[in-house]
N, C-alpha and C positions, 0 to 999 in steps of 0.2 A: 098378519099383525098380530103379536101377541096381546092376550087380554082383551080381543074384541068377540071372542065368542066363535071366529069363524077359523075354520081348519085351513091351514097354510097350504098353498098349491104349488106345485113346481120345485125346483132345487135353488135351496139357499148360496148365498156367495161363499161361505164356509166350507159347504159341502162340494161346490164346483172345484174349489182349491184342492181339496182333500183328493177328490177324483183326479183332478189334473197333476198332482203331485206324486200320485202312486202309478199313474198309466205307464210309465216307461217302464217301472219295476214288472209290474204284471207282464208286460208283452216280453221282457227280457225271460220270465218264469216261464210263459206259455212256450215259446219260439225256440228258446235256448241260444238266441242273437242277442247280443249287446246293442242297445239302442245309443246311438252316437249322434251328436248335432252334425246338420248337414255342412260340410267345409265350405261350400258357397257362401254360407252365411257369415263366414268370418271376416272381418274387417280389420285389416293391418292398417295401424297408423304409421306413417312414414316417421323417421327420426327427426327431432327438431334440430332444425340448423342454427347456429350460433354466430356470432361476429365478434370481434375484439372491440371493446368500448374501453376507452380510456378516460377514468373522472378524476376530477381534483377536488378533493372533501378536506375540510379541515385542515387546509396546507399541505397534504399527502397527496401524492398521485397514485392511483390504482388502476391496474389493467384485467379486466374483467371479461370472460367468454359467456356472452349473455343472447339469449333470443332478443331478435329486433323487439319483440313485443313488450318487453320486460318493462315497467316503469321504473322511473327514478327512485319512486317511494319502495317498491321490492328490492331494486338494486341495495340500496341503503341497509335495509332490515334483513333481508335474506343472503346477501353476499358480502356484506362489509361488516354485519352486527352491530349495526348502529341503530337500536331499536328505541333510541329517545324518540324519535320521530314515529309518530302514532298513525297505523292504519285504522280507522273507524267508519267512516262512510265509503271511502274509496270512489267516490264520484264527484270531487270538487265541492262539496255542499258544507262542509263542517270546518274546515280548517285546521284539524288536529296535525296533517301531515307537511304545515307549512315549514319550508327552509329558506335560506336565503341563497339567492343566486346572483352572483355580482352587486351584491349588498341589497337586493330588493327580494321581498318575499314572492314565494310562488307555492303553489300546490304541487306537491312532489309527485301526489297520485294521478295528476292530469297530464305530467310530462314523461315523454320516453327517455329511457335512460341513454340512448343512442344521442338524443336531441340535447344531451347535458354536456356534452363533449366539449372541451374549449372553455368552459365557464367556471367560475369559481363557487364552487358549494360550500355552504356552512351549515352544519346543523346546530342542535341544542348541546352535542357532546362537545362542538368546536368554540363555544363563546367563554367558557371559563379560561382564563390564563395564568399559569404558573400557580395552580391552585386557588386562584382568587376568582369569584364569582363575578359575572358581568354585573353591572349596576342594575339592570333590568331583573335579572335573577335575584339580587338581593333584596330588592324592593317587593317582589313578590313574595318572598320568604318573610319579609317583617310585616308586610299588610295582610297575611294569611289570604293571599289571592289566588286560593285554590282550595278544592275538596277531595275530590276522587283523583285529580291529578292527570287524567288523560287529555284533556284538552290544553293542560298548560304548557306543553313544548310549543305548541302551534301559536298560542298567544304571545308566548315571550319572544318567538321568532319573528312574529307579525311587527310586536311591539318595537324589537330592534330594529326592523327595517323601517319602520316610520323615523325612529330617531336618527338614524343613518341620513334622513332627507330633510327631517324637520327637527332642528333643536329645542325649539319652545313651542311646542304644540299646545291649542287650546283643549278643552275638553272634549269640544266637538271635533276637533282634528283627529282626536283619540278614537272617539267613537265611531267615525267614519272611517279609520284604517282597521279598525277591530272588526267592523261589520262583517267580513267575510268567516268570523271565528264564532262558534257556538259553544256555550259552556252550560250544560244541562243541569249542573246543580245550582248554576243562578247567581254567582258569586262576582257580577259585573261590576258593583260599585267599589269592591275592593280592587278589581282589577283596573278600573280608571284610574284610583287612587296611586295604585302601585307604579303604573307608567308616568303619570305625572310625577311622582316623587322622582323616578329614575331620571327623568327629564332633567330636573333640578339640579340632581347629583352629577349629571354628567355636563352639565354648565357650568360645574364649580360651586354651585350653591349649597351644599351639605355642610 
């Protein structure tokens, strides 16, 4: 160890790597034969098999060739370029990837795309109609219910899913419905106010 007054014995990790890295070159120099990796150690991965997946997203039908393991989230982002649905935790814990399936909120990172066939999917891009924002979107803007914005699409979709089922939610109803969504910026009070305001607008109280 440096600084303890004792002479170091043996070979350091750095020295070992240097020797290992140059051994092949030295062998070539001395023998005149090129050193190649053993063919027996080469692992060839078989080509991935794909299936045809038909998805109905935001009112449009798409036919995609996907590996069976592809999640709905990755199909939306990587194959349909609907990047409003965010990939954050990718393990069903943060809610940023929430979309509506048949009007109800689901985590798209926890569902395979093949399992979404036959269902009506709505993403954050599909909420606005004829250039007009959804009441929940309007309320989020007016109440400044966001900071970094990464969690916002998931919160909005979860809120819309709630209001599809409950037109007059209480504050506790909203908190329970959004419990599966995480905001690291901590704007929960403004999110709560925005959803309650949106519910009032959708009932015609605005």
